[in-house]
N, C-alpha and C positions, 0 to 999 in steps of 0.2 A: 217291904221290901223296896215298893217303890222309895218312896222317902231317903234310904240310901242312897240307890242309884242316882237321882236328882242330884243331890251333891258330889257324886263324884264323877258326875258330866259336868257341874259348877268348875271344882276344882281341873278338870280335863283342859275344859277350853280356856281358864284362866292361867295354865299352867303352858300350856300348848301356845296360848300367844306371849307370855314372856321369854318362852326359851326362843322363839324364833325371833323375837323382835333384839333377845342376847345376840343371837349368831349376827345378827345384820348392823345393830347399832355401833360396836366399838371395831368391826372388821371391815365397815366399807366408809369411804369421803362420804361426806353431806354430796347426793347426787349422783353417785357412782353407781354406775347401772352393768349387770352381768347379764348377757341375754341367755335365757335356758331354752327359747324357742322361737327363731330367729328373733324378727321384729317384733312377734307378736305376743309375748312373753317376757319380762325381765325383771331380777329382782333392782331395785331400785332404790337406794340410801333415800329417805323423804323425811320430814318431818313437820309435822300441824300441830298447830296452836292453836287451832279451831274446831270446826267441828266439819260434819258430812262437807265433803267438797270446799274444804277449808271456810265456807264461812265464819261468819263471828271469831276474828284474827284477835289471838291473846286477850279472852276475855277469861282467864283461869279459874277466877275463886268464884264466877256464874255458872261454869262446867261443873267444877267441885259442888258444890251446892244443889245445881239439879241433879246433877249423879248420884248424892246421897239421897237424894229425894228416893229417885228411880229404883233404886237398889233398895229401899228399905222396903219401898212398894211393890215391887217381884219377889222378895222375900216372903212378902207379908202375903199376896196372892198366892204363890207357887205352894205355902203351906196348907194353904186355904182349902186350896183345888184339890192336894194330894189327901186330905182328910175325905174331902166327897170321894174318894174312888175314881177321881180322874186318871188317866194314867199319860195320855199326849200331852195334855196341856201344861202339866207342871214339867213335863222336860223340855218343848218348847220355852219356857218360861225360863228352865235350869240354862238352854245353849246361852239366852240373850244374856241371863242374869252373867253369865261366865265372861262373854265379851262387852259386859258392862264393865266388872270390874278391872278386867286388863286394859282398858284406856282409863280408866282410872287411875290404878297403878301411878301408870306413866305421867298423867296428869299433876298426882301431889309430887310423886319421887323429881318428875323435871318441867313440869310444866307446858310439856309437847308432846303427842304420841308419835312413837317411831312406826311410820310406812313404810311396804316396799314392793308390794305385789303390783305390779306396773303392765298393763295388757294396751294395747296399741291395735285395733280393729281398721286394717286398711280396704277399702272397698278398690281399689284404683285398680286392681289385676283381674278384676269383672267387670272393669267398662263402668263404674261408679266411683265420679271425682269427688270421692268423700273419705277422708283420716278421721278415727274418731279416738282421744287418747283419754281412755278411761281415767277417773280419780283412782293415784295409787292409794292402796288400801291394807289392810293387815288380816292377823286372823279373829282378833277381835273384832273387826266392823264385819267381817265374814261372818262370824257368828249372832251378830245383833241382825245382819239381815235374814239370815236363815232365820232365828229366832220370833223374827215377826211375820216370815212367810207364813210359819207354821203357824200361827196365831191364827191367823189371815183364817189358811187351810182348816184348821181347827174349827174357828167360828161358824165356817161355812157347813161343815159335819156336823157340828151341834145342830145348826139350825134343818137341817136336813133330818135330824135324829128326829129332831122336837115335833116336825110334819108329821113324821109318821109313829109317831107317839099321840099327836091326837087325832089323826086318820082314824087310827085303830083304837082309841076311844071313843069316837063319835061311832064307827061299826060296831061296839060293841053295847052300843045305847048310852052313853054315856052323856 
């Protein structure tokens, strides 16, 4: 049962990412911004030809090649871990894979990724002279970040479970 759920998550994340990008890209001018929650959150049409925070601009073939390897690795690892009876880890990998596929589709089709979620953290209202304009991102980026956070959480929890297993084994005289 967990296997079909993994693939459903991959499909859902990829579809949601592509659908939201389709809502933004053809309907908004580049750099056009629509306020959602004052100056804090807006939908801003942006394109990224690089990776996170705009690094490695215009390296399309590099990103396509790396993403193919990452996707293959994620699929292999996800299937392997689901066969071991793990539940949380394959789902975390499925979220990560869905995000990777979403941005991969953009890179293959157009050579750039459509980004649109913009958050501006303005601390001046509380007496701190600091404004942070977070890099604009999309659903795929959020999925990748969530998947990585879940992988870290899973590693932490698995470490705790292993420690408990060892302690129980030693207490039983093993």
